PyMOL CGO cylinders between C-alpha atoms (Angstrom):
from pymol import cmd
from pymol.cgo import CYLINDER

trace = [
    CYLINDER, 23.57, 141.61, 171.39, 22.51, 138.28, 172.78, 0.3, 1, 1, 1, 1, 1, 1,
    CYLINDER, 22.51, 138.28, 172.78, 24.32, 135.04, 172.18, 0.3, 1, 1, 1, 1, 1, 1,
    CYLINDER, 24.32, 135.04, 172.18, 22.49, 131.92, 171.21, 0.3, 1, 1, 1, 1, 1, 1,
    CYLINDER, 22.49, 131.92, 171.21, 19.95, 130.77, 173.80, 0.3, 1, 1, 1, 1, 1, 1,
    CYLINDER, 19.95, 130.77, 173.80, 21.10, 127.16, 173.34, 0.3, 1, 1, 1, 1, 1, 1,
    CYLINDER, 21.10, 127.16, 173.34, 24.76, 127.99, 174.13, 0.3, 1, 1, 1, 1, 1, 1,
    CYLINDER, 24.76, 127.99, 174.13, 24.98, 125.23, 176.77, 0.3, 1, 1, 1, 1, 1, 1,
    CYLINDER, 24.98, 125.23, 176.77, 24.12, 122.44, 174.34, 0.3, 1, 1, 1, 1, 1, 1,
    CYLINDER, 24.12, 122.44, 174.34, 26.28, 123.62, 171.42, 0.3, 1, 1, 1, 1, 1, 1,
    CYLINDER, 26.28, 123.62, 171.42, 29.31, 121.65, 170.35, 0.3, 1, 1, 1, 1, 1, 1,
    CYLINDER, 29.31, 121.65, 170.35, 32.77, 123.18, 170.68, 0.3, 1, 1, 1, 1, 1, 1,
    CYLINDER, 32.77, 123.18, 170.68, 32.87, 123.93, 166.96, 0.3, 1, 1, 1, 1, 1, 1,
    CYLINDER, 32.87, 123.93, 166.96, 29.43, 125.60, 167.04, 0.3, 1, 1, 1, 1, 1, 1,
    CYLINDER, 29.43, 125.60, 167.04, 30.59, 127.77, 169.95, 0.3, 1, 1, 1, 1, 1, 1,
    CYLINDER, 30.59, 127.77, 169.95, 33.74, 128.60, 168.00, 0.3, 1, 1, 1, 1, 1, 1,
    CYLINDER, 33.74, 128.60, 168.00, 31.65, 129.50, 164.96, 0.3, 1, 1, 1, 1, 1, 1,
    CYLINDER, 31.65, 129.50, 164.96, 29.37, 131.78, 166.99, 0.3, 1, 1, 1, 1, 1, 1,
    CYLINDER, 29.37, 131.78, 166.99, 32.36, 133.42, 168.67, 0.3, 1, 1, 1, 1, 1, 1,
    CYLINDER, 32.36, 133.42, 168.67, 34.06, 134.11, 165.34, 0.3, 1, 1, 1, 1, 1, 1,
    CYLINDER, 34.06, 134.11, 165.34, 30.80, 135.54, 163.99, 0.3, 1, 1, 1, 1, 1, 1,
    CYLINDER, 30.80, 135.54, 163.99, 30.59, 137.79, 167.06, 0.3, 1, 1, 1, 1, 1, 1,
    CYLINDER, 30.59, 137.79, 167.06, 34.16, 139.05, 166.56, 0.3, 1, 1, 1, 1, 1, 1,
    CYLINDER, 34.16, 139.05, 166.56, 33.47, 139.64, 162.87, 0.3, 1, 1, 1, 1, 1, 1,
    CYLINDER, 33.47, 139.64, 162.87, 30.35, 141.58, 163.82, 0.3, 1, 1, 1, 1, 1, 1,
    CYLINDER, 30.35, 141.58, 163.82, 32.44, 143.80, 166.09, 0.3, 1, 1, 1, 1, 1, 1,
    CYLINDER, 32.44, 143.80, 166.09, 34.99, 144.41, 163.32, 0.3, 1, 1, 1, 1, 1, 1,
    CYLINDER, 34.99, 144.41, 163.32, 32.34, 145.10, 160.68, 0.3, 1, 1, 1, 1, 1, 1,
    CYLINDER, 32.34, 145.10, 160.68, 30.51, 147.39, 163.12, 0.3, 1, 1, 1, 1, 1, 1,
    CYLINDER, 30.51, 147.39, 163.12, 33.70, 149.41, 163.56, 0.3, 1, 1, 1, 1, 1, 1,
    CYLINDER, 33.70, 149.41, 163.56, 34.08, 149.58, 159.77, 0.3, 1, 1, 1, 1, 1, 1,
    CYLINDER, 34.08, 149.58, 159.77, 30.47, 150.77, 159.46, 0.3, 1, 1, 1, 1, 1, 1,
    CYLINDER, 30.47, 150.77, 159.46, 31.01, 153.53, 162.03, 0.3, 1, 1, 1, 1, 1, 1,
    CYLINDER, 31.01, 153.53, 162.03, 34.20, 154.73, 160.32, 0.3, 1, 1, 1, 1, 1, 1,
    CYLINDER, 34.20, 154.73, 160.32, 32.57, 154.50, 156.87, 0.3, 1, 1, 1, 1, 1, 1,
    CYLINDER, 32.57, 154.50, 156.87, 29.55, 156.48, 158.08, 0.3, 1, 1, 1, 1, 1, 1,
    CYLINDER, 29.55, 156.48, 158.08, 31.82, 159.18, 159.49, 0.3, 1, 1, 1, 1, 1, 1,
    CYLINDER, 31.82, 159.18, 159.49, 33.84, 159.32, 156.24, 0.3, 1, 1, 1, 1, 1, 1,
    CYLINDER, 33.84, 159.32, 156.24, 30.60, 159.46, 154.23, 0.3, 1, 1, 1, 1, 1, 1,
    CYLINDER, 30.60, 159.46, 154.23, 29.33, 162.41, 156.26, 0.3, 1, 1, 1, 1, 1, 1,
    CYLINDER, 29.33, 162.41, 156.26, 32.67, 164.21, 155.87, 0.3, 1, 1, 1, 1, 1, 1,
    CYLINDER, 32.67, 164.21, 155.87, 32.78, 163.46, 152.15, 0.3, 1, 1, 1, 1, 1, 1,
    CYLINDER, 32.78, 163.46, 152.15, 29.21, 164.61, 151.50, 0.3, 1, 1, 1, 1, 1, 1,
    CYLINDER, 29.21, 164.61, 151.50, 29.72, 167.76, 153.55, 0.3, 1, 1, 1, 1, 1, 1,
    CYLINDER, 29.72, 167.76, 153.55, 32.98, 168.53, 151.79, 0.3, 1, 1, 1, 1, 1, 1,
    CYLINDER, 32.98, 168.53, 151.79, 31.74, 167.69, 148.29, 0.3, 1, 1, 1, 1, 1, 1,
    CYLINDER, 31.74, 167.69, 148.29, 28.25, 169.12, 148.32, 0.3, 1, 1, 1, 1, 1, 1,
    CYLINDER, 28.25, 169.12, 148.32, 28.40, 171.92, 150.88, 0.3, 1, 1, 1, 1, 1, 1,
    CYLINDER, 28.40, 171.92, 150.88, 31.94, 173.28, 150.92, 0.3, 1, 1, 1, 1, 1, 1,
    CYLINDER, 31.94, 173.28, 150.92, 32.75, 172.77, 147.24, 0.3, 1, 1, 1, 1, 1, 1,
    CYLINDER, 32.75, 172.77, 147.24, 29.13, 173.45, 146.21, 0.3, 1, 1, 1, 1, 1, 1,
    CYLINDER, 29.13, 173.45, 146.21, 29.20, 170.66, 143.64, 0.3, 1, 1, 1, 1, 1, 1,
    CYLINDER, 29.20, 170.66, 143.64, 25.98, 169.65, 141.96, 0.3, 1, 1, 1, 1, 1, 1,
    CYLINDER, 25.98, 169.65, 141.96, 24.74, 166.27, 143.28, 0.3, 1, 1, 1, 1, 1, 1,
    CYLINDER, 24.74, 166.27, 143.28, 23.17, 165.65, 139.87, 0.3, 1, 1, 1, 1, 1, 1,
    CYLINDER, 23.17, 165.65, 139.87, 26.57, 165.81, 138.19, 0.3, 1, 1, 1, 1, 1, 1,
    CYLINDER, 26.57, 165.81, 138.19, 27.39, 162.29, 137.03, 0.3, 1, 1, 1, 1, 1, 1,
    CYLINDER, 27.39, 162.29, 137.03, 30.83, 162.06, 138.71, 0.3, 1, 1, 1, 1, 1, 1,
    CYLINDER, 30.83, 162.06, 138.71, 29.61, 163.52, 142.02, 0.3, 1, 1, 1, 1, 1, 1,
    CYLINDER, 29.61, 163.52, 142.02, 26.59, 161.21, 142.03, 0.3, 1, 1, 1, 1, 1, 1,
    CYLINDER, 26.59, 161.21, 142.03, 28.79, 158.18, 141.36, 0.3, 1, 1, 1, 1, 1, 1,
    CYLINDER, 28.79, 158.18, 141.36, 31.13, 159.09, 144.20, 0.3, 1, 1, 1, 1, 1, 1,
    CYLINDER, 31.13, 159.09, 144.20, 28.45, 159.77, 146.81, 0.3, 1, 1, 1, 1, 1, 1,
    CYLINDER, 28.45, 159.77, 146.81, 26.19, 156.89, 145.82, 0.3, 1, 1, 1, 1, 1, 1,
    CYLINDER, 26.19, 156.89, 145.82, 29.18, 154.51, 145.71, 0.3, 1, 1, 1, 1, 1, 1,
    CYLINDER, 29.18, 154.51, 145.71, 30.04, 155.43, 149.29, 0.3, 1, 1, 1, 1, 1, 1,
    CYLINDER, 30.04, 155.43, 149.29, 26.43, 154.94, 150.37, 0.3, 1, 1, 1, 1, 1, 1,
    CYLINDER, 26.43, 154.94, 150.37, 26.30, 151.53, 148.66, 0.3, 1, 1, 1, 1, 1, 1,
    CYLINDER, 26.30, 151.53, 148.66, 29.54, 150.50, 150.41, 0.3, 1, 1, 1, 1, 1, 1,
    CYLINDER, 29.54, 150.50, 150.41, 27.96, 151.36, 153.74, 0.3, 1, 1, 1, 1, 1, 1,
    CYLINDER, 27.96, 151.36, 153.74, 24.78, 149.43, 152.88, 0.3, 1, 1, 1, 1, 1, 1,
    CYLINDER, 24.78, 149.43, 152.88, 26.81, 146.37, 151.89, 0.3, 1, 1, 1, 1, 1, 1,
    CYLINDER, 26.81, 146.37, 151.89, 28.66, 146.46, 155.21, 0.3, 1, 1, 1, 1, 1, 1,
    CYLINDER, 28.66, 146.46, 155.21, 25.37, 146.81, 157.11, 0.3, 1, 1, 1, 1, 1, 1,
    CYLINDER, 25.37, 146.81, 157.11, 23.85, 143.87, 155.25, 0.3, 1, 1, 1, 1, 1, 1,
    CYLINDER, 23.85, 143.87, 155.25, 26.94, 141.78, 155.94, 0.3, 1, 1, 1, 1, 1, 1,
    CYLINDER, 26.94, 141.78, 155.94, 26.73, 142.69, 159.62, 0.3, 1, 1, 1, 1, 1, 1,
    CYLINDER, 26.73, 142.69, 159.62, 23.03, 141.81, 159.70, 0.3, 1, 1, 1, 1, 1, 1,
    CYLINDER, 23.03, 141.81, 159.70, 23.83, 138.43, 158.19, 0.3, 1, 1, 1, 1, 1, 1,
    CYLINDER, 23.83, 138.43, 158.19, 26.47, 137.76, 160.85, 0.3, 1, 1, 1, 1, 1, 1,
    CYLINDER, 26.47, 137.76, 160.85, 23.87, 138.54, 163.50, 0.3, 1, 1, 1, 1, 1, 1,
    CYLINDER, 23.87, 138.54, 163.50, 21.92, 135.47, 162.43, 0.3, 1, 1, 1, 1, 1, 1,
    CYLINDER, 21.92, 135.47, 162.43, 24.94, 133.24, 162.97, 0.3, 1, 1, 1, 1, 1, 1,
    CYLINDER, 24.94, 133.24, 162.97, 25.46, 134.64, 166.48, 0.3, 1, 1, 1, 1, 1, 1,
    CYLINDER, 25.46, 134.64, 166.48, 21.87, 134.37, 167.69, 0.3, 1, 1, 1, 1, 1, 1,
    CYLINDER, 21.87, 134.37, 167.69, 21.19, 131.04, 165.99, 0.3, 1, 1, 1, 1, 1, 1,
    CYLINDER, 21.19, 131.04, 165.99, 18.02, 132.36, 164.36, 0.3, 1, 1, 1, 1, 1, 1,
    CYLINDER, 18.02, 132.36, 164.36, 18.92, 130.81, 161.02, 0.3, 1, 1, 1, 1, 1, 1,
    CYLINDER, 18.92, 130.81, 161.02, 22.04, 128.79, 161.71, 0.3, 1, 1, 1, 1, 1, 1,
    CYLINDER, 22.04, 128.79, 161.71, 25.13, 129.44, 159.65, 0.3, 1, 1, 1, 1, 1, 1,
    CYLINDER, 25.13, 129.44, 159.65, 25.07, 131.95, 156.83, 0.3, 1, 1, 1, 1, 1, 1,
    CYLINDER, 25.07, 131.95, 156.83, 22.92, 130.90, 153.90, 0.3, 1, 1, 1, 1, 1, 1,
    CYLINDER, 22.92, 130.90, 153.90, 24.21, 130.84, 150.35, 0.3, 1, 1, 1, 1, 1, 1,
    CYLINDER, 24.21, 130.84, 150.35, 21.26, 132.93, 149.14, 0.3, 1, 1, 1, 1, 1, 1,
    CYLINDER, 21.26, 132.93, 149.14, 22.29, 135.75, 151.47, 0.3, 1, 1, 1, 1, 1, 1,
    CYLINDER, 22.29, 135.75, 151.47, 25.87, 135.65, 150.22, 0.3, 1, 1, 1, 1, 1, 1,
    CYLINDER, 25.87, 135.65, 150.22, 24.60, 135.82, 146.63, 0.3, 1, 1, 1, 1, 1, 1,
    CYLINDER, 24.60, 135.82, 146.63, 22.45, 138.84, 147.47, 0.3, 1, 1, 1, 1, 1, 1,
    CYLINDER, 22.45, 138.84, 147.47, 25.43, 140.60, 149.09, 0.3, 1, 1, 1, 1, 1, 1,
    CYLINDER, 25.43, 140.60, 149.09, 27.50, 139.79, 145.99, 0.3, 1, 1, 1, 1, 1, 1,
    CYLINDER, 27.50, 139.79, 145.99, 24.76, 141.29, 143.82, 0.3, 1, 1, 1, 1, 1, 1,
    CYLINDER, 24.76, 141.29, 143.82, 24.82, 144.45, 145.95, 0.3, 1, 1, 1, 1, 1, 1,
    CYLINDER, 24.82, 144.45, 145.95, 28.60, 144.68, 145.61, 0.3, 1, 1, 1, 1, 1, 1,
    CYLINDER, 28.60, 144.68, 145.61, 28.39, 144.14, 141.86, 0.3, 1, 1, 1, 1, 1, 1,
    CYLINDER, 28.39, 144.14, 141.86, 25.63, 146.77, 141.56, 0.3, 1, 1, 1, 1, 1, 1,
    CYLINDER, 25.63, 146.77, 141.56, 27.91, 149.17, 143.43, 0.3, 1, 1, 1, 1, 1, 1,
    CYLINDER, 27.91, 149.17, 143.43, 30.74, 148.37, 141.02, 0.3, 1, 1, 1, 1, 1, 1,
    CYLINDER, 30.74, 148.37, 141.02, 28.49, 149.05, 138.04, 0.3, 1, 1, 1, 1, 1, 1,
    CYLINDER, 28.49, 149.05, 138.04, 27.32, 152.35, 139.55, 0.3, 1, 1, 1, 1, 1, 1,
    CYLINDER, 27.32, 152.35, 139.55, 30.81, 153.71, 140.30, 0.3, 1, 1, 1, 1, 1, 1,
    CYLINDER, 30.81, 153.71, 140.30, 32.36, 152.51, 137.04, 0.3, 1, 1, 1, 1, 1, 1,
    CYLINDER, 32.36, 152.51, 137.04, 32.32, 154.95, 134.15, 0.3, 1, 1, 1, 1, 1, 1,
    CYLINDER, 32.32, 154.95, 134.15, 31.04, 152.54, 131.53, 0.3, 1, 1, 1, 1, 1, 1,
    CYLINDER, 31.04, 152.54, 131.53, 32.05, 154.89, 128.69, 0.3, 1, 1, 1, 1, 1, 1,
    CYLINDER, 32.05, 154.89, 128.69, 35.71, 154.70, 129.74, 0.3, 1, 1, 1, 1, 1, 1,
    CYLINDER, 35.71, 154.70, 129.74, 35.54, 150.97, 130.48, 0.3, 1, 1, 1, 1, 1, 1,
    CYLINDER, 35.54, 150.97, 130.48, 36.47, 148.46, 127.78, 0.3, 1, 1, 1, 1, 1, 1,
    CYLINDER, 36.47, 148.46, 127.78, 33.41, 146.74, 126.28, 0.3, 1, 1, 1, 1, 1, 1,
    CYLINDER, 33.41, 146.74, 126.28, 34.69, 143.30, 127.30, 0.3, 1, 1, 1, 1, 1, 1,
    CYLINDER, 34.69, 143.30, 127.30, 34.85, 144.41, 130.93, 0.3, 1, 1, 1, 1, 1, 1,
    CYLINDER, 34.85, 144.41, 130.93, 31.32, 145.80, 130.78, 0.3, 1, 1, 1, 1, 1, 1,
    CYLINDER, 31.32, 145.80, 130.78, 30.11, 142.55, 129.22, 0.3, 1, 1, 1, 1, 1, 1,
    CYLINDER, 30.11, 142.55, 129.22, 31.83, 140.58, 131.97, 0.3, 1, 1, 1, 1, 1, 1,
    CYLINDER, 31.83, 140.58, 131.97, 30.02, 142.64, 134.64, 0.3, 1, 1, 1, 1, 1, 1,
    CYLINDER, 30.02, 142.64, 134.64, 26.69, 142.03, 132.87, 0.3, 1, 1, 1, 1, 1, 1,
    CYLINDER, 26.69, 142.03, 132.87, 27.30, 138.28, 132.57, 0.3, 1, 1, 1, 1, 1, 1,
    CYLINDER, 27.30, 138.28, 132.57, 28.33, 138.07, 136.23, 0.3, 1, 1, 1, 1, 1, 1,
    CYLINDER, 28.33, 138.07, 136.23, 25.19, 139.91, 137.35, 0.3, 1, 1, 1, 1, 1, 1,
    CYLINDER, 25.19, 139.91, 137.35, 23.03, 137.66, 135.17, 0.3, 1, 1, 1, 1, 1, 1,
    CYLINDER, 23.03, 137.66, 135.17, 24.72, 134.55, 136.57, 0.3, 1, 1, 1, 1, 1, 1,
    CYLINDER, 24.72, 134.55, 136.57, 24.17, 135.71, 140.16, 0.3, 1, 1, 1, 1, 1, 1,
    CYLINDER, 24.17, 135.71, 140.16, 20.55, 136.56, 139.40, 0.3, 1, 1, 1, 1, 1, 1,
    CYLINDER, 20.55, 136.56, 139.40, 19.86, 133.19, 137.79, 0.3, 1, 1, 1, 1, 1, 1,
    CYLINDER, 19.86, 133.19, 137.79, 21.59, 131.38, 140.67, 0.3, 1, 1, 1, 1, 1, 1,
    CYLINDER, 21.59, 131.38, 140.67, 19.48, 133.24, 143.22, 0.3, 1, 1, 1, 1, 1, 1,
    CYLINDER, 19.48, 133.24, 143.22, 16.32, 132.56, 141.23, 0.3, 1, 1, 1, 1, 1, 1,
    CYLINDER, 16.32, 132.56, 141.23, 17.11, 128.83, 141.01, 0.3, 1, 1, 1, 1, 1, 1,
    CYLINDER, 17.11, 128.83, 141.01, 17.76, 128.64, 144.75, 0.3, 1, 1, 1, 1, 1, 1,
    CYLINDER, 17.76, 128.64, 144.75, 14.51, 130.50, 145.48, 0.3, 1, 1, 1, 1, 1, 1,
    CYLINDER, 14.51, 130.50, 145.48, 12.59, 128.15, 143.20, 0.3, 1, 1, 1, 1, 1, 1,
    CYLINDER, 12.59, 128.15, 143.20, 14.06, 125.18, 145.06, 0.3, 1, 1, 1, 1, 1, 1,
    CYLINDER, 14.06, 125.18, 145.06, 13.08, 126.70, 148.42, 0.3, 1, 1, 1, 1, 1, 1,
    CYLINDER, 13.08, 126.70, 148.42, 9.56, 127.44, 147.13, 0.3, 1, 1, 1, 1, 1, 1,
    CYLINDER, 9.56, 127.44, 147.13, 9.12, 123.81, 146.00, 0.3, 1, 1, 1, 1, 1, 1,
    CYLINDER, 9.12, 123.81, 146.00, 10.41, 122.56, 149.37, 0.3, 1, 1, 1, 1, 1, 1,
    CYLINDER, 10.41, 122.56, 149.37, 8.04, 124.79, 151.37, 0.3, 1, 1, 1, 1, 1, 1,
    CYLINDER, 8.04, 124.79, 151.37, 5.10, 123.83, 149.11, 0.3, 1, 1, 1, 1, 1, 1,
    CYLINDER, 5.10, 123.83, 149.11, 5.84, 120.15, 149.70, 0.3, 1, 1, 1, 1, 1, 1,
    CYLINDER, 5.84, 120.15, 149.70, 5.95, 120.72, 153.46, 0.3, 1, 1, 1, 1, 1, 1,
    CYLINDER, 5.95, 120.72, 153.46, 2.63, 122.57, 153.44, 0.3, 1, 1, 1, 1, 1, 1,
    CYLINDER, 2.63, 122.57, 153.44, 0.99, 119.81, 151.38, 0.3, 1, 1, 1, 1, 1, 1,
    CYLINDER, 0.99, 119.81, 151.38, 2.03, 117.07, 153.82, 0.3, 1, 1, 1, 1, 1, 1,
]
cmd.load_cgo(trace, "trace")
Protein backbone atom coordinates (compact mmCIF):
# COMPACT_ATOMS: atom_id res chain seq x y z
CA UNK A 1 0.00 0.00 0.00
CA UNK A 2 1.39 3.36 -0.94
CA UNK A 3 1.32 6.40 1.27
CA UNK A 4 0.25 9.75 -0.02
CA UNK A 5 2.43 11.07 -2.85
CA UNK A 6 2.41 14.53 -1.27
CA UNK A 7 3.77 13.26 2.08
CA UNK A 8 6.58 15.85 2.10
CA UNK A 9 4.22 18.83 1.99
CA UNK A 10 1.66 17.54 4.51
CA UNK A 11 1.27 19.21 7.87
CA UNK A 12 2.10 17.28 11.04
CA UNK A 13 -1.59 16.69 11.73
CA UNK A 14 -2.22 15.41 8.18
CA UNK A 15 0.70 13.00 8.56
CA UNK A 16 -0.71 11.90 11.91
CA UNK A 17 -4.13 11.39 10.33
CA UNK A 18 -2.68 9.29 7.49
CA UNK A 19 -0.60 7.25 9.94
CA UNK A 20 -3.62 6.53 12.13
CA UNK A 21 -5.62 5.54 9.04
CA UNK A 22 -2.78 3.18 8.04
CA UNK A 23 -2.72 1.55 11.49
CA UNK A 24 -6.51 1.21 11.43
CA UNK A 25 -6.25 -0.40 8.01
CA UNK A 26 -3.80 -2.95 9.41
CA UNK A 27 -6.11 -3.72 12.34
CA UNK A 28 -9.21 -3.99 10.16
CA UNK A 29 -7.28 -6.16 7.68
CA UNK A 30 -6.42 -8.54 10.52
CA UNK A 31 -10.09 -8.58 11.56
CA UNK A 32 -11.10 -9.34 7.95
CA UNK A 33 -8.66 -12.26 7.73
CA UNK A 34 -9.86 -13.74 11.03
CA UNK A 35 -13.52 -13.17 10.09
CA UNK A 36 -12.98 -14.84 6.72
CA UNK A 37 -11.38 -17.84 8.40
CA UNK A 38 -14.22 -18.07 10.95
CA UNK A 39 -16.78 -17.75 8.13
CA UNK A 40 -15.20 -20.62 6.22
CA UNK A 41 -15.10 -22.77 9.37
CA UNK A 42 -18.70 -21.88 10.23
CA UNK A 43 -20.03 -22.58 6.73
CA UNK A 44 -18.13 -25.85 6.53
CA UNK A 45 -19.34 -26.92 9.96
CA UNK A 46 -22.94 -25.78 9.47
CA UNK A 47 -23.61 -26.81 5.91
CA UNK A 48 -21.25 -29.72 5.29
CA UNK A 49 -20.68 -31.47 8.61
CA UNK A 50 -24.12 -30.89 10.12
CA UNK A 51 -25.81 -31.11 6.70
CA UNK A 52 -28.14 -28.24 7.53
CA UNK A 53 -30.29 -26.79 4.78
CA UNK A 54 -29.00 -23.35 3.68
CA UNK A 55 -32.58 -22.41 2.83
CA UNK A 56 -33.65 -22.88 6.44
CA UNK A 57 -34.41 -19.42 7.83
CA UNK A 58 -32.14 -19.66 10.90
CA UNK A 59 -29.21 -21.12 8.96
CA UNK A 60 -29.57 -18.48 6.24
CA UNK A 61 -29.65 -15.70 8.83
CA UNK A 62 -26.51 -16.99 10.51
CA UNK A 63 -24.47 -17.48 7.34
CA UNK A 64 -25.64 -14.32 5.61
CA UNK A 65 -25.07 -12.29 8.80
CA UNK A 66 -21.47 -13.47 8.90
CA UNK A 67 -21.01 -12.62 5.22
CA UNK A 68 -22.49 -9.14 5.76
CA UNK A 69 -20.14 -8.57 8.72
CA UNK A 70 -17.20 -9.39 6.48
CA UNK A 71 -18.47 -7.08 3.73
CA UNK A 72 -18.90 -4.22 6.21
CA UNK A 73 -15.31 -4.68 7.41
CA UNK A 74 -14.05 -4.73 3.81
CA UNK A 75 -15.95 -1.55 2.96
CA UNK A 76 -14.60 0.14 6.08
CA UNK A 77 -11.08 -0.91 5.11
CA UNK A 78 -11.60 0.39 1.57
CA UNK A 79 -12.72 3.72 2.98
CA UNK A 80 -9.61 3.97 5.14
CA UNK A 81 -7.50 3.36 2.04
CA UNK A 82 -8.70 6.68 0.65
CA UNK A 83 -7.50 8.53 3.74
CA UNK A 84 -4.05 6.92 3.46
CA UNK A 85 -3.47 7.55 -0.24
CA UNK A 86 -5.04 11.00 -0.25
CA UNK A 87 -7.29 10.13 -3.19
CA UNK A 88 -10.31 11.71 -1.54
CA UNK A 89 -8.96 13.33 1.59
CA UNK A 90 -10.48 12.43 4.92
CA UNK A 91 -13.43 10.07 5.11
CA UNK A 92 -16.61 11.49 3.64
CA UNK A 93 -19.87 11.55 5.56
CA UNK A 94 -21.71 9.87 2.68
CA UNK A 95 -19.42 6.85 2.97
CA UNK A 96 -20.01 6.60 6.71
CA UNK A 97 -23.78 6.74 6.10
CA UNK A 98 -23.52 3.94 3.53
CA UNK A 99 -21.52 1.78 5.97
CA UNK A 100 -24.15 2.49 8.64
CA UNK A 101 -26.86 1.41 6.20
CA UNK A 102 -24.96 -1.82 5.54
CA UNK A 103 -24.65 -2.46 9.28
CA UNK A 104 -28.33 -1.75 9.80
CA UNK A 105 -29.28 -4.02 6.89
CA UNK A 106 -27.20 -6.75 8.53
CA UNK A 107 -29.02 -6.17 11.82
CA UNK A 108 -32.38 -6.46 10.08
CA UNK A 109 -31.32 -9.67 8.33
CA UNK A 110 -30.05 -11.44 11.46
CA UNK A 111 -32.91 -10.28 13.70
CA UNK A 112 -35.90 -12.57 13.93
CA UNK A 113 -38.56 -9.92 13.40
CA UNK A 114 -41.31 -12.24 14.65
CA UNK A 115 -39.63 -12.51 18.07
CA UNK A 116 -38.69 -8.83 18.16
CA UNK A 117 -41.03 -6.32 19.81
CA UNK A 118 -42.92 -4.19 17.27
CA UNK A 119 -41.47 -0.97 18.70
CA UNK A 120 -37.95 -2.25 18.08
CA UNK A 121 -38.80 -3.23 14.50
CA UNK A 122 -40.35 0.20 13.95
CA UNK A 123 -37.21 1.85 15.34
CA UNK A 124 -35.04 -0.11 12.87
CA UNK A 125 -37.32 0.94 10.00
CA UNK A 126 -37.27 4.61 11.03
CA UNK A 127 -33.48 4.54 11.40
CA UNK A 128 -33.05 3.02 7.93
CA UNK A 129 -35.43 5.60 6.46
CA UNK A 130 -33.55 8.43 8.18
CA UNK A 131 -30.20 7.18 6.87
CA UNK A 132 -31.63 6.78 3.38
CA UNK A 133 -33.12 10.28 3.34
CA UNK A 134 -29.87 11.75 4.69
CA UNK A 135 -27.86 10.03 1.98
CA UNK A 136 -30.33 11.15 -0.68
CA UNK A 137 -30.16 14.77 0.52
CA UNK A 138 -26.36 14.72 0.49
CA UNK A 139 -26.34 13.21 -3.00
CA UNK A 140 -28.76 15.87 -4.23
CA UNK A 141 -26.48 18.56 -2.82
CA UNK A 142 -23.45 17.02 -4.54
CA UNK A 143 -25.38 16.73 -7.83
CA UNK A 144 -26.34 20.45 -7.67
CA UNK A 145 -22.72 21.39 -6.90
CA UNK A 146 -21.31 19.36 -9.81
CA UNK A 147 -23.99 20.74 -12.18
CA UNK A 148 -23.04 24.28 -11.18
CA UNK A 149 -19.36 23.54 -11.81
CA UNK A 150 -20.09 22.07 -15.24
CA UNK A 151 -22.22 25.10 -16.19
CA UNK A 152 -19.47 27.58 -15.33
